[in-house]
C-alpha positions as CSV (number, residue, x, y, z in Angstrom):
1,M,3.2,-21.1,-17.8
2,S,-0.3,-22.4,-18.1
3,S,-2.9,-21.7,-15.4
4,Q,-3.2,-25.4,-14.8
5,S,0.5,-25.6,-13.8
6,V,0.1,-23.3,-10.8
7,P,-2.1,-25.7,-8.8
8,E,0.3,-28.5,-9.6
9,L,3.2,-26.4,-8.4
10,R,1.3,-25.4,-5.3
11,K,0.7,-29.1,-4.5
12,L,4.4,-30.0,-4.9
13,F,5.4,-26.9,-2.9
14,D,3.1,-27.8,-0.1
15,E,4.4,-31.4,0.0
16,I,8.0,-30.1,0.4
17,D,7.0,-27.4,2.9
18,Q,6.5,-29.9,5.7
19,S,6.3,-27.2,8.4
20,G,3.5,-25.4,6.6
21,D,5.1,-22.0,7.1
22,G,4.9,-21.1,3.4
23,Y,8.6,-21.5,2.8
24,I,10.9,-24.4,1.8
25,S,13.9,-24.6,4.0
26,Q,17.1,-26.4,3.0
27,A,16.3,-29.1,5.6
28,E,12.8,-29.6,4.1
29,F,14.3,-29.9,0.6
30,V,16.9,-32.4,1.7
31,R,14.2,-34.5,3.5
32,R,12.1,-34.6,0.3
33,F,15.1,-35.1,-2.1
34,P,17.8,-36.8,-0.1
35,H,19.8,-37.8,-3.2
36,V,20.6,-34.1,-4.1
37,T,24.2,-33.2,-3.5
38,A,25.3,-30.3,-1.4
39,E,26.6,-28.6,-4.5
40,A,23.3,-29.0,-6.3
41,L,21.4,-27.7,-3.3
42,A,23.7,-24.6,-3.1
43,A,23.1,-23.9,-6.8
44,L,19.4,-24.3,-6.4
45,G,19.4,-21.9,-3.5
46,D,21.4,-19.4,-5.5
47,A,19.0,-19.6,-8.4
48,A,15.8,-19.7,-6.4
49,D,16.3,-17.6,-3.3
50,V,15.9,-14.2,-4.9
51,D,15.5,-12.2,-1.6
52,G,18.4,-14.0,0.1
53,D,16.6,-15.0,3.2
54,G,17.8,-18.6,3.1
55,R,14.5,-20.2,2.2
56,I,12.3,-20.5,-0.9
57,S,8.9,-18.9,-1.0
58,F,6.1,-20.1,-3.3
59,E,6.7,-17.2,-5.7
60,E,10.4,-18.0,-5.9
61,F,9.6,-21.7,-6.4
62,V,7.3,-20.8,-9.3
63,R,9.8,-18.4,-10.8
64,L,12.5,-21.2,-10.6
65,L,10.3,-23.8,-12.4
66,A,8.6,-21.5,-14.9
C-alpha cells in the first residue's frame, strides 16, 4: 500500500466512525452503507474483526483494504 493511501483510508474510516471512538461498529457501517446485506456485513466482520471485539479498529480496516 502506498503511503498516500493511508490518509485516504483514515478519512474514509473517520467518516464511517460517526461516534469518533476510533472503531467502526456494525450500526455505524450500516448507517454509512445501508444497502449492504446482513450476510455481507457478517462476512465483512469475520474478515476484518481480527481481535473479535465486535468492532473494526483503524488497523483492522487498513488490513482489510490493503
